[in-house]
C-alpha positions as CSV (number, residue, x, y, z in Angstrom):
1,T,59.8,37.8,58.6
2,P,63.2,39.4,57.7
3,G,64.5,41.5,60.6
4,I,62.5,39.8,63.3
5,E,65.8,39.1,65.1
6,D,65.9,42.8,65.8
7,Y,62.8,42.5,68.0
8,Y,63.1,39.0,69.5
9,D,65.8,36.7,70.7
10,L,65.6,33.8,68.3
11,G,65.4,30.5,70.0
12,R,64.6,32.1,73.4
13,E,61.6,34.3,72.7
14,I,60.5,33.1,69.3
15,I,61.1,30.1,67.0
16,C,61.5,30.7,63.3
17,Y,62.1,28.5,60.3
18,N,64.4,29.2,57.3
19,N,62.5,27.1,54.8
20,I,59.3,25.2,54.7
21,D,61.0,21.8,55.0
22,E,62.1,22.7,58.6
23,I,58.5,23.1,59.8
24,P,57.6,19.4,60.5
25,K,60.8,18.8,62.4
26,L,60.3,22.0,64.5
27,L,56.7,21.2,65.2
28,T,57.5,17.7,66.3
29,Y,60.4,18.9,68.5
30,Y,58.4,21.6,70.3
31,L,55.3,19.5,70.7
32,N,57.4,16.9,72.5
33,N,59.1,19.5,74.7
34,D,56.4,21.1,76.7
35,S,58.5,23.0,79.2
36,L,60.8,24.4,76.6
37,R,57.9,25.5,74.4
38,E,56.2,27.1,77.5
39,N,59.3,29.0,78.4
40,I,59.7,30.4,74.9
41,K,56.0,31.4,74.9
42,V,56.4,33.2,78.2
43,Q,59.6,34.9,77.3
44,G,58.2,36.1,73.9
45,Y,55.0,37.3,75.6
46,K,57.1,39.3,78.2
47,R,59.1,40.9,75.4
48,A,56.0,41.8,73.4
49,R,54.3,43.3,76.5
50,S,57.4,45.3,77.6
51,E,58.6,46.6,74.2
52,H,56.1,46.1,71.4
53,S,52.7,47.3,72.5
54,Y,50.9,50.1,70.6
55,I,51.7,52.4,73.5
56,H,55.5,51.8,73.1
57,K,55.3,52.3,69.3
58,V,53.4,55.6,69.6
59,K,55.9,56.8,72.3
60,S,58.8,55.8,70.0
61,F,57.2,57.6,67.1
62,L,56.5,60.8,69.1
63,D,60.0,60.8,70.5
64,G,61.2,61.4,66.9
65,F,59.3,64.8,66.9
66,I,60.2,66.0,70.4
């Protein structure tokens, strides 16, 4: 998704691919690196819960009117 780097730290909170040919290599790498994969999952979850919930989005939207 274009612009996702504005919401998540790539490689630390989320993993992305640039083209479809990268997917098998990324899958193999992260399936073989449990602790790294788990850390990325946890960091991404923390970011989502702290900044990207519906409550945060509504507050941000309403701040534009106040």
